[in-house]
C-alpha positions, 0 to 999 in steps of 0.5 A: 500500500505505502509503494502504490501510495510513493508512486501516485505521489510521484506521478502527482507530483510529476504532472503538477511540474509539467503543467504549472512552469510560467503560471502568469502567462501560461498558454491558453489563459485567455479560453479559461477566463472565457470559460468561467465567464460563460459559467457566470452567465449560463451556470452549467449542470452539476455531475454532468458528463464533462468533454475536455481536451483539445481542437477535435472537443472544441469544435464539437461545438453542437455535441449536445446534439449529439447526444440530447439524452445527457447533460454535456459540457464541453470545454475543449480548448483547441491546441491544447495538450494533456500537460495543458489539462493537468494545469488546468484541472483545478479551472475546467474539470472539479469544478463541475464535479462531473459523473464523467470526465471525456478526454480527447487529447495527446495529439498535440503533444507528440505533433509539439516536438519529436523529443515528445515520445508515446510513452511521455504521452501516456505519463502525462495522461496516467498524471491527468488521471489519477489528479481526476481519481483522486480529487473525484473518486466516483467519477468515470473517466473514459480516454478518446483515442488519438485519430488518425489524420491525414495531415498527421499520417506521419506520427501514425506509429507514434498515435499508435503505441501511445494509444497502445500504452494508454489502452493497456493502463486504462484496462487495469482500472476501476471505472474507466474506459477507452473508446477506440475510434482508429479503425473506423476512421480509415477507408478500405485501404488503411488510411485516414478517409478524406471523407471525414474531414475538413479541408486541413485534413486535420480536424473533423466535418459532420461526417467525423462527428456523426462516426465519433457520436456512434463510437462513444455514446455506449461509453457514456454513463446515466 
């Protein structure tokens, strides 16, 4: 038990220092302030399902329409990494006391630098996971696998490896789930289906989000 607690503390400390450098000028501060101002004007429901992550969630502005039977809060902010989610967890995760946290993030970590490895991404996710579990012990935590985008296909092996590390970790955790959207987004030639993407071949169009709707709905909880 002591060893487990020590390991957890190490991960939390690691995540803290990755996420809290340069507090006064940390990236995305304006996005977080905008979320807080929106919450003051239109308080979101407590104990809802919280979507957090990068631009694939940010651009899913009508996500509530895709899941009308659930209360959804979308707090995705474009360009974010898992380190950013760790940094802002106290601002955009914990205040809502969500019953479920759905995470889509990790692509930008690997795209930001060749020095970022799939293992580093997995460690960052585990840090975030443990922070959520410690603060919200009853919340279900769901990770959406990194998607195969044509514009980032050169990173596909790294994405797959990071997805696998995270999947293996989640399989060992109670009250957690992994949604694998990789294969469903490939065409018959096992290449990203361009019909699912906007012109930038990175972000998804309505076809892509309808596919995500089908994959994610079974993982959402009432």
